[in-house]
C-alpha positions in Angstrom: -260.5 -65.4 -146.1 -261.2 -69.1 -145.6 -264.6 -70.3 -146.6 -267.0 -72.5 -144.6 -266.3 -75.3 -147.0 -262.5 -74.9 -146.5 -262.6 -75.0 -142.7 -265.1 -77.9 -142.8 -262.6 -79.8 -144.9 -259.8 -79.0 -142.4 -262.0 -80.4 -139.6 -262.4 -83.7 -141.5 -258.6 -83.7 -142.2 -258.0 -83.3 -138.5 -260.1 -86.4 -137.7 -258.5 -88.4 -140.5 -255.0 -87.5 -139.2 -255.9 -88.6 -135.7 -257.3 -91.9 -137.0 -254.1 -92.5 -138.9 -252.0 -91.7 -135.9 -250.1 -89.1 -137.8 -249.1 -86.2 -135.4 -247.3 -84.4 -138.2 -250.4 -84.3 -140.4 -252.3 -83.0 -137.4 -249.7 -80.3 -136.8 -249.8 -79.1 -140.4 -253.4 -78.0 -139.9 -252.4 -75.6 -137.1 -250.9 -72.1 -137.4 -247.4 -71.7 -135.8 -248.8 -69.9 -132.8 -252.0 -72.0 -132.4 -253.3 -72.9 -128.9 -255.1 -76.0 -127.5 -257.3 -76.1 -124.4 -258.1 -79.8 -123.9 -260.3 -80.1 -122.0 -261.7 -76.6 -121.6 -260.7 -75.4 -118.2 -257.3 -77.0 -118.3 -254.0 -75.2 -119.0 -253.9 -73.7 -122.5 -250.9 -75.1 -124.4 -249.2 -74.5 -127.7 -250.7 -76.8 -130.3 -247.2 -77.8 -131.3 -246.3 -78.7 -127.7 -249.6 -80.6 -127.3 -249.3 -82.7 -130.4 -245.5 -83.1 -130.3 -245.6 -86.4 -128.2 -246.9 -89.5 -129.8 -250.5 -90.5 -129.1 -250.6 -92.5 -125.8 -252.7 -95.2 -127.5 -254.1 -95.6 -131.0 -257.1 -93.4 -130.8 -260.1 -93.7 -133.1 -262.5 -90.8 -133.7 -265.8 -90.8 -135.4 -267.9 -87.7 -136.3 -271.4 -88.0 -134.8 -273.0 -85.0 -136.5 -272.1 -82.7 -139.4 -269.4 -80.0 -138.8 -271.0 -76.6 -138.1 -269.0 -73.8 -139.7 -269.5 -70.1 -139.7 -270.2 -68.5 -143.1 -267.1 -66.3 -142.8 -264.8 -69.2 -142.3 -263.5 -68.0 -138.9 -264.8 -70.9 -136.7 -266.3 -74.3 -136.7 -267.5 -77.0 -134.2 -267.9 -80.7 -134.4 -269.1 -83.5 -132.1 -267.3 -86.7 -132.2 -266.7 -89.9 -130.2 -263.1 -90.7 -129.2 -262.2 -94.3 -128.5 -258.9 -95.0 -126.7 -257.3 -96.7 -123.7 -257.6 -94.8 -120.4 -256.4 -96.1 -117.1 -255.6 -99.4 -118.9 -259.2 -99.8 -120.0 -261.1 -99.2 -123.2 -262.8 -95.8 -123.0 -265.2 -93.8 -125.1 -265.2 -90.0 -124.7 -267.9 -87.8 -126.2 -266.2 -84.6 -127.3 -267.2 -81.3 -128.9 -264.2 -79.4 -130.5 -264.6 -75.7 -131.3 -261.9 -74.4 -133.5 -261.0 -70.9 -134.7 -259.2 -70.3 -138.0 -257.0 -67.7 -139.6 -257.6 -66.2 -143.0 -255.6 -69.0 -144.7 -257.7 -71.7 -143.1 -255.2 -72.8 -140.5 -256.4 -73.6 -137.0 -255.4 -70.9 -134.5 -257.3 -72.2 -131.5 -258.8 -75.5 -130.5 -261.0 -75.9 -127.4 -262.1 -79.5 -126.6 -265.3 -79.6 -124.6 -265.6 -82.7 -122.5 -265.5 -83.8 -118.8 -265.7 -86.8 -116.6 -269.4 -87.2 -117.3 -268.5 -87.7 -121.0 -266.2 -90.7 -120.4 -267.4 -94.3 -120.5 -264.9 -96.9 -119.3 -265.5 -100.4 -120.4 -264.7 -103.4 -118.2 -262.2 -105.3 -120.1 -263.5 -108.6 -118.7 -267.2 -108.0 -119.6 -269.4 -106.0 -121.9 -270.6 -103.8 -119.1 -269.5 -100.2 -118.9 -269.6 -97.4 -116.4 -269.7 -93.6 -116.6 -266.7 -92.2 -114.9 -267.6 -89.8 -112.1 -264.1 -89.7 -110.5 -261.5 -87.2 -111.3 -259.4 -88.5 -114.1 -256.1 -88.0 -115.7 -256.4 -85.8 -118.7 -257.0 -87.8 -121.8 -255.8 -86.0 -124.9 -259.0 -85.9 -126.8 -257.2 -84.9 -129.9 -255.0 -87.5 -128.6 
């Protein structure tokens, strides 16, 4: 059985792989039959399908609180900020990922909790920003 320390390390490896733009490193953290629901409420996809395409822009993620892991190593959650281009504008998305793990410590399910109220679009011509309240194209938070 995976430990809380082990799955916490996997969560950090996930963020590091996203920051390096390395889809293969991200995929190595997932079990072969893992699923992704990003955002929650959207169609559930195979993790390998979801991460197969290159990231649409060079995303940057930053953990905003410690990873919360279960003692039995079966699940963990983390809050992070994702910075990327969305609709041709710099965007910041506040995300909470909840992941489930198999006994070996591989991710078997990732659910990304975020919505339009969690997106801040920056005006490229000024330092002002606005919260998006319009329906938006799905931004891959694990981008």
